[in-house]
C-alpha positions as CSV (number, residue, x, y, z in Angstrom):
1,M,-96.5,202.5,-15.6
2,T,-96.4,200.9,-12.2
3,E,-94.5,203.1,-9.7
4,Q,-91.9,201.5,-7.4
5,Q,-92.6,202.4,-3.7
6,Y,-89.9,203.7,-1.4
7,D,-89.6,205.2,2.1
8,L,-87.0,207.7,0.9
9,A,-85.7,209.0,-2.4
10,V,-82.4,210.8,-2.5
11,I,-81.8,213.0,-5.5
12,G,-78.0,213.3,-6.0
13,A,-75.3,210.7,-5.1
14,G,-72.5,213.0,-4.0
15,P,-71.1,212.9,-0.4
16,G,-74.4,214.1,1.1
17,G,-76.6,211.9,-1.1
18,Y,-74.8,208.6,-1.0
19,H,-74.2,209.0,2.8
20,A,-78.0,209.7,3.3
21,A,-78.9,206.6,1.4
22,V,-76.7,204.3,3.4
23,R,-77.7,205.9,6.7
24,A,-81.4,205.5,5.9
25,A,-80.9,201.9,5.0
26,Q,-79.1,201.3,8.3
27,Y,-82.4,202.4,10.0
28,G,-84.3,199.9,7.9
29,A,-85.7,202.2,5.2
30,K,-86.2,201.2,1.6
31,V,-84.2,203.7,-0.4
32,A,-83.9,205.0,-4.0
33,L,-80.7,206.9,-4.9
34,I,-81.0,208.9,-8.1
35,E,-77.9,210.3,-9.8
36,K,-77.8,212.0,-13.2
37,K,-74.1,211.1,-14.0
38,Y,-71.6,209.6,-11.6
39,V,-72.0,208.1,-8.1
40,G,-69.8,210.1,-5.8
41,G,-70.7,213.5,-7.1
42,T,-68.2,216.4,-7.5
43,C,-66.1,215.5,-4.4
44,L,-65.2,212.1,-5.8
45,N,-65.2,212.7,-9.5
46,R,-64.1,216.4,-10.0
47,G,-63.1,217.6,-6.6
48,C,-61.6,216.5,-3.3
49,I,-60.4,213.0,-4.3
50,P,-58.8,213.6,-7.7
51,T,-57.2,216.8,-6.4
52,K,-55.7,215.0,-3.5
53,A,-54.5,212.2,-5.7
54,L,-52.6,214.8,-7.9
55,Y,-51.4,216.5,-4.7
56,A,-49.9,213.2,-3.5
57,S,-47.9,213.0,-6.8
58,A,-46.8,216.6,-6.5
59,H,-45.7,216.0,-2.9
60,M,-43.8,212.9,-4.0
61,I,-41.8,215.1,-6.5
62,E,-41.0,217.5,-3.6
63,K,-39.8,214.6,-1.4
64,V,-37.6,213.2,-4.3
65,E,-36.1,216.7,-4.7
66,E,-35.2,216.6,-1.0
67,A,-34.0,213.0,-1.0
68,G,-30.3,213.9,-0.9
69,E,-30.7,215.3,2.7
70,F,-31.8,211.8,3.8
71,G,-28.8,210.1,2.3
72,V,-30.7,209.0,-0.8
73,E,-29.0,210.3,-4.0
74,I,-31.3,210.5,-6.9
75,T,-29.3,212.0,-9.7
76,D,-32.0,211.9,-12.4
77,F,-35.8,211.4,-12.4
78,K,-38.6,211.9,-14.8
79,V,-41.9,213.7,-14.0
80,D,-44.8,212.1,-15.9
81,F,-48.0,214.0,-15.4
82,A,-50.0,211.7,-17.7
83,K,-49.1,208.8,-15.5
84,A,-50.1,210.8,-12.4
85,V,-53.5,211.4,-14.1
86,D,-53.9,207.7,-14.9
87,R,-53.3,207.0,-11.2
88,K,-55.8,209.6,-10.2
89,N,-58.4,208.2,-12.6
90,K,-57.8,204.7,-11.2
91,I,-58.3,205.9,-7.6
92,V,-61.5,207.7,-8.6
93,Q,-62.9,204.7,-10.5
94,E,-62.1,202.3,-7.5
95,L,-63.9,204.6,-5.1
96,V,-66.9,205.1,-7.4
97,E,-67.2,201.3,-7.7
98,G,-66.8,201.0,-4.0
99,I,-69.7,203.4,-3.3
100,A,-71.9,201.6,-5.7
101,A,-71.1,198.3,-4.1
102,L,-71.8,199.8,-0.7
103,E,-75.2,201.0,-1.8
104,N,-75.9,197.6,-3.2
105,A,-74.8,195.9,0.0
106,W,-77.5,197.9,1.8
107,K,-80.0,196.9,-0.9
108,N,-80.5,200.5,-2.0
109,D,-81.7,200.9,-5.6
110,I,-79.5,203.2,-7.8
111,F,-81.1,205.0,-10.7
112,I,-78.8,206.8,-13.2
113,G,-80.8,209.7,-14.7
114,H,-82.2,213.1,-14.0
115,G,-84.5,213.1,-11.1
116,K,-87.5,215.5,-10.9
117,I,-90.2,215.8,-8.3
118,N,-93.5,215.8,-10.2
119,G,-95.8,216.4,-7.1
120,G,-97.2,214.8,-4.0
121,I,-97.8,215.3,-0.3
122,P,-96.3,213.5,2.7
123,E,-99.6,211.6,3.3
124,T,-99.5,209.9,-0.1
125,G,-95.9,210.2,-1.0
126,F,-94.1,212.0,-3.8
127,E,-93.9,211.1,-7.5
128,I,-90.4,211.4,-9.0
129,S,-89.6,210.9,-12.6
130,I,-86.2,209.7,-13.7
131,Q,-85.2,210.8,-17.1
132,S,-82.8,208.5,-18.8
133,E,-82.6,206.0,-21.6
134,D,-85.1,203.9,-19.6
135,N,-87.5,206.5,-18.2
136,R,-88.9,205.6,-14.8
137,L,-91.4,206.8,-12.2
138,I,-91.1,206.1,-8.5
139,N,-93.0,207.1,-5.4
140,A,-91.3,207.9,-2.1
141,K,-92.8,208.9,1.3
142,R,-90.0,211.4,1.8
143,V,-87.4,213.1,-0.5
144,I,-83.9,214.5,0.2
145,I,-82.4,216.8,-2.4
146,A,-78.6,216.6,-2.6
147,T,-77.8,217.8,-6.1
148,G,-74.7,219.7,-5.2
149,S,-73.0,222.4,-7.2
150,S,-70.8,223.0,-10.2
151,P,-68.2,225.6,-11.3
152,A,-69.9,228.9,-11.9
153,L,-69.7,229.8,-15.6
154,I,-69.1,233.6,-15.1
155,P,-69.8,235.2,-18.5
156,A,-67.1,237.9,-18.2
157,F,-64.5,235.1,-18.0
158,N,-65.4,233.6,-21.4
159,I,-64.9,230.0,-20.2
160,D,-64.6,228.0,-23.4
161,H,-63.3,224.7,-21.8
162,K,-60.4,224.8,-24.3
163,R,-57.9,227.4,-22.9
164,I,-60.1,229.0,-20.3
165,L,-60.9,226.2,-17.9
166,T,-62.9,225.3,-14.8
167,S,-61.8,222.8,-12.1
168,D,-64.0,220.3,-13.8
169,D,-62.0,220.7,-17.0
170,I,-58.6,220.4,-15.4
171,L,-59.7,217.3,-13.5
172,D,-61.2,215.6,-16.6
173,P,-59.8,212.1,-16.9
174,N,-58.3,213.0,-20.3
175,F,-56.6,216.3,-19.3
176,K,-53.0,215.2,-19.3
177,I,-51.0,218.3,-20.2
178,V,-48.8,220.6,-18.1
179,P,-48.9,224.1,-19.5
180,K,-45.6,226.0,-19.5
181,R,-47.5,229.0,-18.1
182,L,-50.7,228.6,-16.0
183,L,-52.8,231.6,-15.0
184,I,-55.2,231.0,-12.1
185,I,-58.0,233.4,-11.3
186,G,-58.9,233.1,-7.7
187,A,-56.4,232.4,-4.8
188,G,-58.9,230.6,-2.5
189,V,-58.6,227.0,-1.5
190,I,-59.1,225.5,-5.0
191,G,-56.8,228.0,-6.7
192,C,-54.0,227.5,-4.2
193,E,-54.2,223.7,-4.3
194,F,-53.9,223.7,-8.1
195,A,-51.1,226.3,-8.0
196,N,-49.1,224.0,-5.8
197,I,-49.8,220.9,-7.9
198,F,-48.9,222.4,-11.3
199,N,-45.9,224.3,-10.0
200,K,-44.4,221.0,-8.9
201,F,-45.1,219.5,-12.3
202,G,-43.3,222.3,-14.0
203,S,-45.7,225.1,-14.7
204,N,-44.9,228.7,-14.2
205,V,-47.9,229.7,-12.1
206,I,-49.4,233.2,-11.9
207,M,-52.4,233.9,-9.6
208,L,-54.9,236.7,-9.6
209,E,-57.0,237.4,-6.5
210,Y,-59.6,240.1,-6.0
211,L,-59.2,240.3,-2.2
212,P,-56.1,241.8,-0.6
213,T,-54.9,238.3,0.6
214,P,-55.1,234.7,-0.6
215,I,-57.3,232.2,1.4
216,A,-58.8,235.2,3.2
217,T,-60.7,232.9,5.6
218,E,-57.5,231.8,7.4
219,E,-55.4,233.4,10.1
220,P,-53.1,236.1,8.7
221,M,-50.1,234.3,10.2
222,I,-51.0,231.1,8.4
223,V,-51.5,233.0,5.1
224,K,-48.1,234.7,5.5
225,Q,-46.4,231.3,6.0
226,L,-48.1,230.0,2.8
227,Q,-47.1,233.1,0.8
228,K,-43.6,232.6,1.9
229,K,-43.5,229.1,0.7
230,F,-45.2,230.0,-2.6
231,Q,-42.7,232.7,-3.1
232,S,-39.8,230.2,-2.6
233,L,-41.5,228.0,-5.2
234,G,-41.8,230.8,-7.7
235,I,-45.6,231.0,-7.6
236,E,-46.6,234.6,-8.3
237,I,-49.6,235.9,-6.3
238,N,-51.1,239.2,-7.4
239,V,-53.7,240.4,-4.9
240,S,-56.3,243.2,-5.2
241,Q,-56.8,242.5,-8.9
242,N,-60.2,243.1,-10.6
243,V,-60.3,240.9,-13.6
244,L,-61.9,242.8,-16.5
245,S,-61.6,240.4,-19.4
246,V,-60.2,237.0,-20.3
247,E,-59.4,236.3,-23.9
248,N,-58.5,233.1,-25.8
249,T,-55.9,234.4,-28.3
250,G,-55.7,231.2,-30.1
251,S,-52.2,230.4,-28.9
252,G,-52.8,231.3,-25.3
253,V,-54.8,233.5,-23.0
254,K,-54.7,237.2,-22.1
255,V,-56.2,238.6,-19.0
256,T,-56.7,242.3,-18.3
257,T,-57.2,243.6,-14.8
258,C,-57.2,246.9,-12.8
259,S,-56.8,247.5,-9.1
260,A,-59.7,246.2,-7.1
261,S,-59.8,249.5,-5.3
262,V,-61.0,251.3,-8.4
263,P,-64.8,252.2,-8.1
264,R,-66.9,250.4,-10.7
265,D,-67.9,253.6,-12.5
266,Q,-64.2,254.6,-12.9
267,V,-62.9,251.2,-14.3
268,E,-62.8,252.4,-17.9
269,G,-60.3,255.1,-17.2
270,A,-58.2,253.2,-14.7
271,E,-54.7,251.8,-15.2
272,K,-54.8,248.4,-16.7
273,F,-52.6,245.4,-16.2
274,T,-52.1,242.5,-18.6
275,F,-51.2,238.9,-17.8
276,E,-50.6,236.2,-20.4
277,A,-50.3,232.4,-20.2
278,D,-50.9,229.2,-22.1
279,L,-54.0,228.2,-20.1
280,C,-56.2,229.9,-17.6
281,L,-58.0,228.2,-14.7
282,V,-61.0,230.0,-13.3
283,S,-61.5,229.0,-9.7
284,I,-64.1,231.5,-8.5
285,G,-67.5,230.5,-7.3
286,R,-69.8,227.5,-7.6
287,A,-73.4,227.4,-9.0
288,K,-76.1,225.4,-7.1
289,E,-77.6,222.6,-9.1
290,S,-81.2,223.3,-8.4
291,S,-82.8,223.8,-11.8
292,N,-85.4,221.5,-13.4
293,I,-85.9,219.3,-10.4
294,G,-89.5,220.3,-9.6
295,L,-88.8,223.0,-7.0
296,E,-91.2,225.6,-8.5
297,E,-94.0,223.1,-8.9
298,M,-93.6,222.1,-5.2
299,G,-93.4,225.7,-4.0
300,I,-89.8,225.3,-2.8
301,K,-88.1,228.6,-2.6
302,T,-84.5,229.4,-3.7
303,D,-82.1,232.3,-3.3
304,R,-79.8,232.7,-6.2
305,G,-80.1,229.0,-6.9
306,A,-79.7,227.9,-3.2
307,I,-82.6,226.0,-1.8
308,K,-84.0,227.5,1.4
309,V,-84.4,225.1,4.3
310,N,-85.5,225.3,7.9
311,P,-82.2,225.6,9.7
312,K,-83.4,223.3,12.5
313,T,-84.7,220.5,10.4
314,L,-83.3,221.0,6.8
315,E,-86.8,220.7,5.5
316,T,-87.8,222.9,2.6
317,A,-91.0,224.9,2.3
318,A,-92.6,221.7,0.9
319,K,-93.4,219.3,3.9
320,G,-91.6,216.0,3.5
321,I,-88.9,217.3,1.2
322,Y,-85.5,218.1,2.6
323,A,-82.3,219.5,1.1
324,I,-78.7,219.1,2.1
325,G,-75.1,220.0,1.0
326,D,-73.9,222.5,-1.5
327,V,-77.3,223.1,-3.1
328,T,-78.5,224.8,0.1
329,G,-75.7,227.4,-0.2
330,G,-74.3,226.8,3.3
331,L,-70.8,225.6,4.1
332,M,-69.8,223.9,0.8
333,L,-67.7,221.1,2.3
334,A,-68.2,217.4,1.9
335,H,-68.0,216.7,5.6
336,V,-70.8,219.2,6.2
337,A,-72.9,217.4,3.7
338,Y,-72.2,214.1,5.6
339,H,-73.5,215.8,8.8
340,E,-76.5,217.3,7.1
341,A,-77.3,213.9,5.6
342,D,-77.6,212.4,9.1
343,V,-79.9,215.2,10.2
344,A,-82.2,215.1,7.2
345,V,-82.5,211.3,7.3
346,A,-83.3,211.3,11.0
347,N,-85.9,214.0,10.6
348,A,-87.4,212.4,7.4
349,L,-87.8,208.9,8.9
350,A,-89.0,210.3,12.3
351,S,-91.8,212.1,10.5
352,I,-92.8,208.8,8.8
353,G,-92.7,206.9,12.1
354,G,-91.8,203.3,12.8
355,F,-88.0,203.7,12.5
356,P,-85.5,203.5,15.4
357,V,-84.5,207.1,15.0
358,H,-85.1,210.5,16.7
359,E,-85.2,214.0,15.3
360,M,-81.9,215.9,15.0
361,T,-80.8,219.5,14.6
362,P,-77.6,220.4,12.6
363,D,-74.7,221.7,14.6
364,Y,-72.2,223.9,12.7
365,N,-70.3,225.2,15.7
366,I,-67.3,222.9,15.2
367,V,-66.5,222.6,11.4
368,P,-62.8,221.9,10.6
369,A,-61.4,223.2,7.3
370,T,-58.5,221.8,5.3
371,I,-56.3,223.0,2.5
372,F,-54.0,220.6,0.8
373,T,-51.1,222.8,-0.3
374,S,-47.5,222.0,0.7
375,P,-47.4,222.6,3.6
376,N,-50.9,221.5,4.6
377,I,-53.3,223.8,6.4
378,G,-56.0,222.9,8.9
379,S,-58.2,225.1,11.0
380,V,-61.3,224.9,13.3
381,G,-63.3,227.3,15.4
382,L,-62.7,231.0,15.8
383,R,-59.9,233.2,14.3
384,R,-58.3,235.8,16.4
385,K,-60.0,238.7,14.7
386,V,-63.4,237.1,15.1
387,A,-62.8,236.5,18.8
388,K,-61.7,240.1,19.2
389,D,-64.8,241.4,17.4
390,R,-66.9,239.3,19.7
391,G,-65.2,240.8,22.8
392,I,-63.7,237.5,23.8
393,D,-60.5,237.8,25.9
394,I,-58.2,235.1,24.7
395,L,-54.9,233.4,25.2
396,M,-52.9,232.1,22.3
397,G,-50.3,229.4,22.3
398,Q,-48.0,228.8,19.3
399,F,-45.7,225.9,18.7
400,P,-43.3,225.4,15.7
401,Y,-42.7,222.2,13.9
402,Q,-38.9,222.8,14.0
403,S,-39.1,222.2,17.8
404,L,-40.7,218.8,17.4
405,G,-38.4,215.8,17.2
406,K,-40.6,213.7,14.9
407,A,-40.9,216.6,12.5
408,K,-37.1,217.0,12.3
409,C,-36.7,213.3,11.6
410,M,-39.2,213.6,8.8
411,G,-37.6,216.7,7.3
412,E,-40.9,218.5,7.8
413,E,-39.9,221.5,9.9
414,E,-42.0,224.1,8.1
415,G,-45.0,225.7,9.9
416,F,-46.6,225.9,13.3
417,I,-49.8,225.3,15.3
418,M,-51.6,228.0,17.1
419,V,-54.3,227.3,19.7
420,L,-56.8,229.9,21.0
421,A,-58.5,229.6,24.4
422,E,-60.7,231.7,26.6
423,K,-58.5,233.6,29.1
424,Q,-60.7,232.9,32.2
425,T,-61.7,229.3,31.5
426,H,-58.9,228.1,29.3
427,K,-61.6,226.4,27.1
428,I,-60.4,225.9,23.5
429,I,-62.2,228.1,21.1
430,G,-60.1,227.7,17.9
431,A,-56.9,226.5,16.3
432,S,-55.0,226.8,13.1
433,C,-52.1,224.8,11.8
434,I,-49.8,224.9,8.8
435,G,-47.4,222.1,8.3
436,T,-47.3,218.4,7.7
437,E,-50.4,216.5,8.7
438,A,-52.1,219.7,9.8
439,P,-55.6,218.5,8.8
440,E,-55.1,215.4,11.0
441,L,-53.9,217.4,13.9
442,I,-56.9,219.7,13.8
443,A,-59.2,216.7,14.1
444,E,-58.1,216.3,17.7
445,I,-58.7,219.9,18.4
446,A,-62.2,219.6,16.8
447,L,-63.0,216.7,19.0
448,A,-61.8,218.6,22.1
449,M,-63.9,221.6,21.2
450,Q,-67.0,219.5,20.5
451,H,-66.9,218.3,24.1
452,G,-66.0,221.7,25.7
453,L,-62.5,220.6,26.8
454,T,-59.8,223.0,28.0
455,V,-56.2,223.2,27.0
456,H,-55.4,221.4,30.2
457,D,-57.7,218.5,29.3
458,V,-55.7,218.0,26.1
459,A,-52.3,218.6,27.6
460,E,-52.8,216.2,30.4
461,T,-53.7,213.4,27.9
462,I,-50.6,211.3,27.2
463,H,-49.6,211.6,23.6
464,S,-47.3,208.9,22.0
465,H,-43.7,210.0,21.4
466,P,-42.2,210.6,18.9
467,T,-45.3,211.6,16.9
468,V,-46.6,214.6,15.0
469,S,-49.6,214.5,17.3
470,E,-47.4,216.0,20.0
471,M,-47.8,219.3,18.1
472,V,-51.3,219.5,19.6
473,L,-50.1,218.7,23.1
474,E,-47.4,221.3,23.0
475,G,-49.6,223.8,21.3
476,C,-52.1,223.5,24.1
477,E,-49.4,223.8,26.7
478,A,-48.1,226.9,25.0
479,V,-51.4,228.6,25.7
480,V,-50.5,228.8,29.4
481,G,-46.8,229.2,28.8
482,K,-45.9,225.6,29.7
483,A,-44.8,224.1,26.4
484,I,-41.7,222.0,27.3
485,H,-39.8,222.5,24.0
486,K,-40.5,226.1,23.5
487,K,-39.5,229.2,25.5
488,G,-42.0,232.0,26.1
489,R,-45.0,233.1,28.1
490,P,-48.7,232.9,26.9
491,I,-49.7,235.7,24.5
492,H,-52.6,237.7,25.8
493,H,-55.2,239.3,23.4
């Protein structure tokens, strides 16, 4: 069989993979993109995009419920989850087709099948087999592994994909039911987003979290605001719960827990708690997709499934082979995978030579995070506790949505922004926001931090009025006690 020759082969067409393929083509490389199932990966097919499409429908329900305040009387309306799913499916399909068209426009070859590295060295290239209906062999001078992750199938939770579900199951194109009672194990980002969505579509939602707080990575003030909103919606969050068993009873699910504070060897005699529902969503942990792709044969090391890479180059132990995204076990975010794709492509092509590119090193100092609950959450940089633990003397400015004219006009007065800055230099070191458009607002803070700006640099930049973006301006002014629309002096830490 004659092997097709490529400069770069990318295994996995999720955010990191498809981005890497396009970026390499922009530098003039001949690229093969290998994907075992769907272009777009988890993010597009079973993650970010479908979840946000359903969130948009849930948020629309919320706005309809509030329409009377705006002088729009809606006396009766129908919630149709199946139609919302159809809309979600259409959006996903359009974006999948769009990515495929994009790859084709850059003349990248897409192979649908399971990619495996059979062997090779940088000097002669690497042989990759593509297992599909039409088995193929290709050769590439360099390889980028971007195989991503999938929901962890934790044995103790008895995930049967019928009543005990993963996020993949609940985002399946054919999943169109709204359970009367939904039990969610895990109150992290995924769990909280699904809790918000299904609550608005009519489910009675109960959440179980092992840690003493939901979304534990966020500022306590932000978490408290979200808990307040969830409580008002009737979403029940039970924290410090150690899930002992999950059972499909035939007509529903039954979950048994004990306090997370009980030592492991004393669980059997501890007080037990029982929770019942129609369906259970397990939103805890993700497994790295690193099996059967030739790692062992190439001497590439893994740690609990995560591919080990050189942190400065993203190259694996096998010269000429790189890995990016979820499969490396780092920050499991699509936008981090995009960044790592740029780094790996630059380093791979630079090592070949002859391409207009220079070597790069990944920079994880400024990575924004977003949570699409209602209200939205966005954050970047340090949290107060981390700053304190590092001995950084900080100032904190806080500004509420209810003091912003545009937010009042929109009927979006929930939440606030908080900005952290070094006390001596006033350089921005972090920010958190909960409220409408919070992820968009945090993007401005991220840009400011990336370039080492101070709160004065941001505050002295004219922001259009009336806009939600003024939250950032006033939040930065509040750090030094100069927010126009809020009383108070800067808070010292």
